[in-house]
LOTI-117339 format. One record per residue (C-alpha): residue in one letter; x, y, z; residue number from 1. Coordinates in steps of 0.001 Angstrom, whole numbers. Example, Ala and Ser with C-alpha at 12.3 -4.5 7.8 and 13.67 -1.06 7.14 Angstrom:
BEGIN
> code | X | Y | Z | pos
> A | 12300 | -4500 | 7800 | 1 .
> S | 13670 | -1060 | 7140 | 2 .
***
This chain:
BEGIN
> code | X | Y | Z | pos
> M | 72812 | 296567 | 114828 | 1 .
> K | 69788 | 294347 | 115592 | 2 .
> L | 69736 | 293148 | 112013 | 3 .
> Q | 73140 | 291431 | 112222 | 4 .
> P | 72012 | 288427 | 114379 | 5 .
> L | 68976 | 287979 | 112127 | 6 .
> L | 71100 | 288039 | 108977 | 7 .
> A | 73530 | 285556 | 110526 | 8 .
> A | 70697 | 283193 | 111402 | 9 .
> I | 69275 | 283435 | 107888 | 10 .
> A | 72691 | 282744 | 106377 | 11 .
> F | 73111 | 279693 | 108641 | 12 .
> L | 69708 | 278313 | 107636 | 13 .
> I | 70546 | 278799 | 103962 | 14 .
> L | 73810 | 276918 | 104472 | 15 .
> L | 72030 | 274011 | 106193 | 16 .
> L | 69436 | 273893 | 103426 | 17 .
> S | 72095 | 273798 | 100720 | 18 .
> V | 73943 | 270965 | 102488 | 19 .
> F | 70688 | 268998 | 102868 | 20 .
> L | 69791 | 269456 | 99216 | 21 .
> H | 73321 | 268415 | 98197 | 22 .
> V | 73034 | 265172 | 100226 | 23 .
> I | 69656 | 264359 | 98661 | 24 .
> A | 71029 | 265084 | 95197 | 25 .
> D | 74004 | 262743 | 95778 | 26 .
> L | 71819 | 259830 | 96920 | 27 .
> D | 69379 | 260414 | 94049 | 28 .
> S | 72303 | 260387 | 91643 | 29 .
> D | 73529 | 257060 | 93095 | 30 .
> R | 70021 | 255593 | 92822 | 31 .
> Q | 69739 | 256613 | 89169 | 32 .
> A | 73168 | 255152 | 88354 | 33 .
> L | 72132 | 251793 | 89849 | 34 .
> L | 68827 | 251832 | 87958 | 35 .
> D | 70676 | 252557 | 84706 | 36 .
> F | 72885 | 249536 | 85404 | 37 .
> A | 69943 | 247236 | 86239 | 38 .
> E | 67988 | 248292 | 83146 | 39 .
> S | 70944 | 247784 | 80799 | 40 .
> V | 72304 | 244495 | 82196 | 41 .
> P | 69917 | 241495 | 82011 | 42 .
> H | 69853 | 239232 | 85053 | 43 .
> I | 68310 | 235852 | 85808 | 44 .
> R | 67282 | 236700 | 89348 | 45 .
> K | 65218 | 239778 | 90128 | 46 .
> L | 67184 | 242348 | 92076 | 47 .
> N | 63960 | 243765 | 93569 | 48 .
> W | 65259 | 247324 | 93539 | 49 .
> N | 62032 | 249155 | 94338 | 50 .
> L | 61918 | 252933 | 94050 | 51 .
> A | 59393 | 253045 | 96857 | 52 .
> L | 61850 | 251455 | 99317 | 53 .
> P | 64932 | 253088 | 100894 | 54 .
> I | 68006 | 252294 | 98825 | 55 .
> C | 70361 | 251886 | 101804 | 56 .
> K | 68198 | 249432 | 103776 | 57 .
> S | 66073 | 247509 | 101296 | 58 .
> W | 67992 | 247212 | 98019 | 59 .
> A | 69653 | 243805 | 97724 | 60 .
> G | 73445 | 243896 | 97529 | 61 .
> I | 73721 | 247643 | 98206 | 62 .
> A | 75499 | 249165 | 101222 | 63 .
> C | 75715 | 252839 | 102194 | 64 .
> N | 77864 | 254874 | 104550 | 65 .
> K | 76875 | 255304 | 108217 | 66 .
> D | 74725 | 258389 | 107691 | 67 .
> G | 72989 | 256827 | 104665 | 68 .
> T | 73930 | 259549 | 102217 | 69 .
> R | 76061 | 257648 | 99662 | 70 .
> V | 76392 | 254163 | 98171 | 71 .
> I | 79796 | 252714 | 99118 | 72 .
> A | 79525 | 248995 | 98245 | 73 .
> I | 77904 | 246699 | 95674 | 74 .
> H | 77796 | 242952 | 96451 | 75 .
> L | 76076 | 241032 | 93621 | 76 .
> P | 77960 | 237717 | 93297 | 77 .
> A | 76381 | 234864 | 91308 | 78 .
> V | 73051 | 236580 | 90615 | 79 .
> G | 72983 | 235715 | 86905 | 80 .
> L | 74076 | 239055 | 85442 | 81 .
> F | 75017 | 238735 | 81772 | 82 .
> G | 76094 | 241035 | 78970 | 83 .
> P | 78414 | 244058 | 79028 | 84 .
> I | 78511 | 246704 | 81744 | 85 .
> P | 77415 | 250031 | 80232 | 86 .
> A | 79509 | 253149 | 80682 | 87 .
> N | 78110 | 255984 | 82791 | 88 .
> S | 76267 | 253626 | 85132 | 89 .
> I | 78239 | 252155 | 88059 | 90 .
> G | 81087 | 254489 | 87086 | 91 .
> K | 78982 | 257418 | 88352 | 92 .
> L | 79071 | 256132 | 91943 | 93 .
> D | 81934 | 258405 | 92983 | 94 .
> A | 81814 | 257267 | 96646 | 95 .
> L | 81992 | 253529 | 95844 | 96 .
> K | 84636 | 251575 | 97792 | 97 .
> V | 83815 | 247887 | 97145 | 98 .
> L | 82622 | 246355 | 93856 | 99 .
> S | 81862 | 242612 | 93770 | 100 .
> L | 80275 | 241192 | 90597 | 101 .
> R | 82109 | 237847 | 90655 | 102 .
> A | 80749 | 234558 | 89301 | 103 .
> N | 78294 | 236055 | 86800 | 104 .
> Y | 78140 | 235971 | 82996 | 105 .
> L | 79305 | 239512 | 82260 | 106 .
> N | 81277 | 240043 | 79045 | 107 .
> G | 82724 | 242705 | 76771 | 108 .
> S | 85244 | 245339 | 77773 | 109 .
> V | 85352 | 246852 | 81246 | 110 .
> P | 84296 | 250527 | 80961 | 111 .
> S | 87135 | 252961 | 81544 | 112 .
> D | 85122 | 254841 | 84180 | 113 .
> L | 84524 | 251713 | 86301 | 114 .
> L | 87991 | 250982 | 87720 | 115 .
> S | 88988 | 254651 | 87857 | 116 .
> I | 86438 | 255666 | 90525 | 117 .
> P | 88699 | 257661 | 92914 | 118 .
> S | 87278 | 256097 | 96095 | 119 .
> L | 87400 | 252472 | 94845 | 120 .
> Q | 89397 | 250146 | 97139 | 121 .
> S | 88397 | 246543 | 96332 | 122 .
> V | 87356 | 245026 | 92969 | 123 .
> Y | 86131 | 241439 | 92525 | 124 .
> L | 85275 | 240664 | 88879 | 125 .
> Q | 86621 | 237089 | 88728 | 126 .
> H | 84788 | 234249 | 86976 | 127 .
> N | 83101 | 236252 | 84235 | 128 .
> S | 83802 | 236539 | 80492 | 129 .
> F | 85311 | 240014 | 80242 | 130 .
> S | 87598 | 240582 | 77241 | 131 .
> G | 89798 | 243258 | 75726 | 132 .
> D | 92547 | 245184 | 77488 | 133 .
> I | 92650 | 245847 | 81219 | 134 .
> P | 91837 | 249562 | 81651 | 135 .
> V | 94886 | 251767 | 82058 | 136 .
> S | 93167 | 254272 | 84338 | 137 .
> L | 92917 | 252737 | 87819 | 138 .
> S | 91884 | 254115 | 91193 | 139 .
> P | 94948 | 255084 | 93259 | 140 .
> R | 93249 | 253672 | 96384 | 141 .
> L | 92930 | 250112 | 95067 | 142 .
> G | 94019 | 247504 | 97601 | 143 .
> V | 92486 | 244397 | 95963 | 144 .
> L | 92186 | 243817 | 92204 | 145 .
> D | 90858 | 240393 | 91148 | 146 .
> L | 90255 | 239982 | 87404 | 147 .
> S | 91049 | 236262 | 87257 | 148 .
> F | 89224 | 233643 | 85167 | 149 .
> N | 88203 | 235981 | 82353 | 150 .
> S | 89405 | 236508 | 78769 | 151 .
> F | 91466 | 239683 | 79067 | 152 .
> T | 94118 | 240218 | 76382 | 153 .
> G | 96952 | 242659 | 75832 | 154 .
> E | 99665 | 243581 | 78291 | 155 .
> I | 99496 | 244157 | 82031 | 156 .
> P | 99109 | 247956 | 82371 | 157 .
> S | 102276 | 249627 | 83585 | 158 .
> T | 100073 | 252013 | 85591 | 159 .
> I | 99545 | 249222 | 88131 | 160 .
> K | 102953 | 250083 | 89582 | 161 .
> N | 101461 | 253419 | 90704 | 162 .
> L | 98951 | 251687 | 93000 | 163 .
> T | 100965 | 251992 | 96197 | 164 .
> R | 98153 | 250554 | 98336 | 165 .
> L | 97693 | 247400 | 96244 | 166 .
> S | 98209 | 244212 | 98277 | 167 .
> V | 96295 | 241596 | 96219 | 168 .
> L | 96622 | 241232 | 92434 | 169 .
> N | 94979 | 238193 | 90800 | 170 .
> L | 95107 | 237992 | 86983 | 171 .
> Q | 95369 | 234203 | 86497 | 172 .
> F | 93608 | 232322 | 83701 | 173 .
> N | 93395 | 235102 | 81126 | 174 .
> S | 95239 | 235599 | 77812 | 175 .
> L | 97605 | 238398 | 78814 | 176 .
> T | 100807 | 238836 | 76792 | 177 .
> G | 104052 | 240786 | 77038 | 178 .
> E | 106443 | 241177 | 79924 | 179 .
> I | 105578 | 241632 | 83599 | 180 .
> P | 106064 | 245200 | 84864 | 181 .
> S | 108559 | 245499 | 87709 | 182 .
> L | 105916 | 246494 | 90282 | 183 .
> D | 108762 | 247251 | 92686 | 184 .
> T | 106821 | 250097 | 94321 | 185 .
> L | 103976 | 247842 | 95485 | 186 .
> R | 103487 | 246086 | 98810 | 187 .
> L | 101957 | 242939 | 97347 | 188 .
> T | 101144 | 240086 | 99709 | 189 .
> N | 99230 | 237999 | 97160 | 190 .
> L | 100120 | 237750 | 93451 | 191 .
> N | 98863 | 235313 | 90820 | 192 .
> L | 99688 | 235702 | 87117 | 193 .
> S | 99502 | 232006 | 86246 | 194 .
> Y | 98092 | 230547 | 83010 | 195 .
> N | 98472 | 233497 | 80695 | 196 .
> M | 100821 | 234014 | 77716 | 197 .
> L | 103427 | 236191 | 79403 | 198 .
> N | 107076 | 236208 | 78306 | 199 .
> G | 110433 | 237515 | 79496 | 200 .
> S | 111895 | 237150 | 82979 | 201 .
> V | 110222 | 237482 | 86357 | 202 .
> P | 111211 | 240899 | 87823 | 203 .
> D | 113479 | 240709 | 90881 | 204 .
> P | 110931 | 242217 | 93329 | 205 .
> L | 108439 | 239477 | 92410 | 206 .
> Q | 110770 | 236495 | 92716 | 207 .
> K | 109747 | 236069 | 96369 | 208 .
> F | 106389 | 234668 | 95269 | 209 .
> P | 105935 | 230886 | 94783 | 210 .
> L | 106010 | 228942 | 91529 | 211 .
> T | 102205 | 228769 | 91452 | 212 .
> S | 102076 | 232554 | 90952 | 213 .
> F | 103692 | 232217 | 87484 | 214 .
> A | 102930 | 228638 | 86341 | 215 .
> G | 101387 | 228114 | 82921 | 216 .
> N | 103414 | 230795 | 81068 | 217 .
> S | 105697 | 228804 | 78745 | 218 .
> H | 107779 | 231821 | 77652 | 219 .
> L | 108379 | 233109 | 81178 | 220 .
> C | 111641 | 232389 | 82991 | 221 .
> G | 113648 | 233315 | 86058 | 222 .
> T | 113193 | 232538 | 89746 | 223 .
> P | 111066 | 230729 | 90827 | 224 .
> L | 110794 | 229269 | 87295 | 225 .
> N | 113612 | 227855 | 85171 | 226 .
> S | 116615 | 230115 | 84712 | 227 .
> C | 116611 | 232317 | 81614 | 228 .
> S | 118867 | 231465 | 78667 | 229 .
> S | 121083 | 234014 | 76941 | 230 .
> T | 118701 | 234069 | 73949 | 231 .
> P | 115556 | 236056 | 74686 | 232 .
> S | 112366 | 234014 | 74672 | 233 .
> P | 110085 | 234795 | 71719 | 234 .
> S | 106775 | 236479 | 72397 | 235 .
> P | 103803 | 234093 | 72215 | 236 .
> A | 102076 | 236557 | 69855 | 237 .
> A | 104962 | 236318 | 67375 | 238 .
> D | 105311 | 232556 | 67605 | 239 .
> G | 102450 | 231221 | 65529 | 240 .
> S | 103217 | 227606 | 66451 | 241 .
> A | 103121 | 228274 | 70177 | 242 .
> I | 100767 | 225961 | 72038 | 243 .
> P | 98327 | 227733 | 74394 | 244 .
> E | 99866 | 227449 | 77820 | 245 .
> K | 96665 | 226322 | 79516 | 246 .
> Q | 96928 | 223103 | 77474 | 247 .
> K | 100697 | 222724 | 77468 | 248 .
> A | 101016 | 223026 | 81243 | 249 .
> V | 98572 | 220199 | 81774 | 250 .
> H | 100502 | 217870 | 79451 | 251 .
> S | 103980 | 218854 | 80609 | 252 .
> K | 106121 | 215931 | 81711 | 253 .
> K | 107668 | 217904 | 84530 | 254 .
> L | 104651 | 218893 | 86589 | 255 .
> S | 105101 | 220769 | 89836 | 256 .
> T | 103651 | 219462 | 93096 | 257 .
> G | 101047 | 222236 | 93116 | 258 .
> I | 99815 | 221319 | 89630 | 259 .
> I | 99649 | 217604 | 90519 | 260 .
> I | 97541 | 218400 | 93596 | 261 .
> A | 95263 | 220605 | 91497 | 262 .
> I | 94803 | 217817 | 88926 | 263 .
> V | 93927 | 215289 | 91657 | 264 .
> V | 91373 | 217691 | 93171 | 265 .
> V | 89759 | 218390 | 89788 | 266 .
> V | 89590 | 214685 | 88856 | 267 .
> S | 88058 | 213843 | 92253 | 268 .
> L | 85409 | 216527 | 91821 | 269 .
> V | 84568 | 215342 | 88305 | 270 .
> M | 84157 | 211742 | 89499 | 271 .
> F | 81982 | 212857 | 92417 | 272 .
> L | 79704 | 214874 | 90148 | 273 .
> L | 79565 | 212017 | 87621 | 274 .
> V | 78432 | 209593 | 90348 | 275 .
> L | 75887 | 212174 | 91493 | 276 .
> V | 74413 | 212538 | 87996 | 277 .
> I | 74247 | 208769 | 87498 | 278 .
> S | 72441 | 208399 | 90834 | 279 .
> F | 70006 | 211127 | 89705 | 280 .
> C | 69125 | 209138 | 86583 | 281 .
> C | 68816 | 205791 | 88390 | 282 .
> L | 66643 | 207174 | 91171 | 283 .
> K | 64407 | 208935 | 88648 | 284 .
> K | 63659 | 205583 | 86985 | 285 .
> K | 63075 | 204011 | 90365 | 286 .
> V | 60645 | 206711 | 91450 | 287 .
> S | 58755 | 206440 | 88150 | 288 .
> H | 58554 | 202654 | 88486 | 289 .
> S | 57148 | 202821 | 92012 | 290 .
> T | 54408 | 205412 | 91346 | 291 .
> S | 51684 | 202797 | 91709 | 292 .
> I | 53049 | 201727 | 95069 | 293 .
> I | 52984 | 205323 | 96303 | 294 .
> K | 49351 | 205749 | 95228 | 295 .
> E | 48430 | 202528 | 97033 | 296 .
> K | 49995 | 203767 | 100236 | 297 .
> V | 48120 | 207048 | 99973 | 298 .
> A | 44833 | 205196 | 99541 | 299 .
> N | 45568 | 203123 | 102662 | 300 .
> G | 46051 | 206133 | 104905 | 301 .
> G | 49643 | 206882 | 104169 | 302 .
> R | 51020 | 210298 | 103211 | 303 .
> S | 48591 | 212249 | 101051 | 304 .
> E | 51272 | 214389 | 99476 | 305 .
> K | 51532 | 214029 | 95671 | 306 .
> P | 54972 | 214104 | 94083 | 307 .
> E | 54026 | 216778 | 91582 | 308 .
> D | 52586 | 219019 | 94351 | 309 .
> F | 55612 | 218781 | 96616 | 310 .
> G | 56523 | 222232 | 97962 | 311 .
> S | 53517 | 223989 | 96412 | 312 .
> G | 52071 | 224835 | 99818 | 313 .
> V | 55245 | 226335 | 101226 | 314 .
> P | 55005 | 230143 | 101609 | 315 .
> D | 57224 | 232175 | 99299 | 316 .
> A | 59223 | 233432 | 102278 | 317 .
> E | 60357 | 229858 | 103002 | 318 .
> K | 61453 | 228975 | 99451 | 319 .
> N | 64988 | 229096 | 98027 | 320 .
> K | 66754 | 228914 | 101386 | 321 .
> L | 69724 | 226837 | 102459 | 322 .
> V | 68593 | 223422 | 103718 | 323 .
> F | 70812 | 222056 | 106512 | 324 .
> F | 71031 | 218370 | 107400 | 325 .
> E | 70293 | 217092 | 110891 | 326 .
> G | 73203 | 217479 | 113277 | 327 .
> C | 74786 | 220382 | 111361 | 328 .
> S | 75974 | 223213 | 113644 | 329 .
> Y | 76346 | 225869 | 110945 | 330 .
> S | 74241 | 229022 | 111430 | 331 .
> F | 74887 | 231086 | 108274 | 332 .
> N | 72313 | 231854 | 105600 | 333 .
> L | 72422 | 232104 | 101810 | 334 .
> E | 73269 | 235817 | 101849 | 335 .
> D | 76249 | 235140 | 104160 | 336 .
> L | 77422 | 232372 | 101822 | 337 .
> L | 77238 | 234551 | 98690 | 338 .
> R | 79159 | 237360 | 100390 | 339 .
> A | 81888 | 235073 | 101717 | 340 .
> S | 85465 | 235309 | 100497 | 341 .
> A | 85804 | 232582 | 97860 | 342 .
> E | 88766 | 230680 | 96425 | 343 .
> V | 88467 | 228253 | 93520 | 344 .
> L | 89502 | 224703 | 94389 | 345 .
> G | 88714 | 223151 | 91020 | 346 .
> K | 86517 | 223236 | 87930 | 347 .
> G | 84848 | 220263 | 86276 | 348 .
> S | 82364 | 219404 | 83549 | 349 .
> Y | 79427 | 219752 | 85922 | 350 .
> G | 80427 | 222742 | 87999 | 351 .
> T | 83006 | 224517 | 90142 | 352 .
> A | 84124 | 223978 | 93756 | 353 .
> Y | 84964 | 226962 | 95953 | 354 .
> K | 86550 | 227328 | 99376 | 355 .
> A | 84329 | 229875 | 101161 | 356 .
> V | 85463 | 231737 | 104308 | 357 .
> L | 82532 | 233338 | 106129 | 358 .
> D | 82670 | 236324 | 108466 | 359 .
> E | 82680 | 234156 | 111574 | 360 .
> A | 85782 | 232306 | 110273 | 361 .
> T | 83700 | 229266 | 109283 | 362 .
> I | 85250 | 227516 | 106270 | 363 .
> V | 83171 | 225361 | 103920 | 364 .
> V | 83440 | 223971 | 100382 | 365 .
> V | 80657 | 225077 | 98033 | 366 .
> K | 80032 | 223071 | 94861 | 367 .
> R | 78102 | 225095 | 92286 | 368 .
> L | 76364 | 222675 | 89914 | 369 .
> R | 75934 | 223703 | 86304 | 370 .
> E | 73258 | 222648 | 83805 | 371 .
> V | 71512 | 220227 | 86177 | 372 .
> G | 67872 | 220339 | 85088 | 373 .
> V | 65877 | 218490 | 87743 | 374 .
> A | 62629 | 219100 | 89646 | 375 .
> K | 62837 | 220300 | 93229 | 376 .
> K | 61334 | 217156 | 94815 | 377 .
> E | 63629 | 214872 | 92847 | 378 .
> F | 66648 | 217029 | 93734 | 379 .
> E | 65730 | 216851 | 97440 | 380 .
> Q | 65399 | 213065 | 97258 | 381 .
> H | 68902 | 212777 | 95811 | 382 .
> M | 70248 | 215134 | 98464 | 383 .
> E | 68794 | 212877 | 101170 | 384 .
> I | 70649 | 209914 | 99648 | 385 .
> V | 73916 | 211869 | 99446 | 386 .
> G | 73367 | 213137 | 103001 | 387 .
> R | 72951 | 209581 | 104338 | 388 .
> A | 76062 | 208461 | 102447 | 389 .
> G | 78008 | 211225 | 104187 | 390 .
> R | 77540 | 209463 | 107547 | 391 .
> H | 80285 | 207032 | 106541 | 392 .
> P | 83533 | 207976 | 108358 | 393 .
> N | 85549 | 207973 | 105123 | 394 .
> I | 83208 | 210263 | 103140 | 395 .
> V | 83114 | 214032 | 103487 | 396 .
> P | 79570 | 214782 | 104744 | 397 .
> L | 77153 | 217018 | 102853 | 398 .
> R | 76055 | 219639 | 105384 | 399 .
> A | 73570 | 221733 | 103370 | 400 .
> Y | 72222 | 222397 | 99918 | 401 .
> Y | 70399 | 225117 | 98021 | 402 .
> Y | 67918 | 224688 | 95194 | 403 .
> S | 66373 | 227186 | 92811 | 404 .
> K | 65453 | 227045 | 89157 | 405 .
> D | 68677 | 228779 | 88143 | 406 .
> E | 71110 | 227746 | 90890 | 407 .
> K | 72027 | 224532 | 92725 | 408 .
> L | 74651 | 224584 | 95492 | 409 .
> L | 76115 | 221823 | 97674 | 410 .
> V | 77836 | 222747 | 100963 | 411 .
> N | 80434 | 220338 | 102357 | 412 .
> E | 82853 | 220531 | 105233 | 413 .
> Y | 86294 | 221890 | 104337 | 414 .
> M | 89068 | 219343 | 104822 | 415 .
> P | 92222 | 221258 | 105874 | 416 .
> A | 94436 | 218174 | 105484 | 417 .
> G | 94555 | 218734 | 101719 | 418 .
> S | 93994 | 216496 | 98720 | 419 .
> L | 93917 | 212713 | 98304 | 420 .
> S | 97384 | 212854 | 96730 | 421 .
> A | 98752 | 214679 | 99772 | 422 .
> A | 97201 | 212108 | 102114 | 423 .
> L | 98638 | 209139 | 100190 | 424 .
> H | 102064 | 210436 | 99246 | 425 .
> G | 102700 | 213377 | 101531 | 426 .
> I | 103694 | 216892 | 100494 | 427 .
> N | 107222 | 217303 | 99113 | 428 .
> C | 108612 | 220701 | 100082 | 429 .
***
């Protein structure tokens, strides 16, 4: 009889030990899956995933559950990832809820095990170069699916209608074909299928969405688009003379108000960036021409700082941070900015402008410059000029900027009043 309590205690200890070992095995498995991903996918910036440091507290872009036993979120936006995502890497994270790899250079097909993780709730893969079909197998818990601004082909999977928790579906600016599934079982609050090659009629349950949700599909008809004729519209794949809709919509004579506003925004951004580049070139010549004057001032007791040594004495911990202009009241950092909810306002030859909503409900416009090869000191000099120009009451002020070898960002105030076209002509409802 005395042996029974002892046996019960031993059994309890064995149970606790097995649970502990299971937790360690799960976290080790998550760590190995992330390492497999990092080793297979090249990236411009170092992720600094150190095996000697705790994965849940020190690994950049990784979040775990409250007790630190499983990885539940990956946030790696705009970190320079490029190439395909290998199978059996991120897909092994069977407790993952949030996956954000937006604004990178990832390509190839999306592995079938990636979007089918049972626990997955939010996916942000926009602004990459993914191609091929959208995977048919999708997590039943998905609430947000953003695959916009890629190169996906094929039809929209009919299995999407089984995602009863889906509220946001963004597939714009791809090359999807075929008809739109009815999706009548979904509770969508945000839908965007614009600028693809879809055909047929807009299903009745989706006709509540605005014109901008379906614009840029020349073979698509029905509310809120033009009414369908009695003759079925030919499929873009079968019509060899069909003009790609992304080009045809721009040149259409009957442009919607939303498209006109978008064109004005894009043109304004292009002109701004063009002026910025021209000022870069002019100031560079001016700085080169006045080198002798600078040396003379140094010899006479002026600043002893040499242009080529600018920033060399700054500790590494102070480099590559957001630089705010005087009088700016913003308090976020670069990590907050990269994790913010982003919406594309326009794309130009020199970069892309995003509307970024931070956690504290602060809204800013972030311009991500592309292929601007300039030294740090020269870049900072130009930013000072742009910052001073922003003091004019009719110019949107530049509030902050970020410089690194591989990334240049400009942070402006968000103007809720809308575009220049809206200010001049009003908005026609």
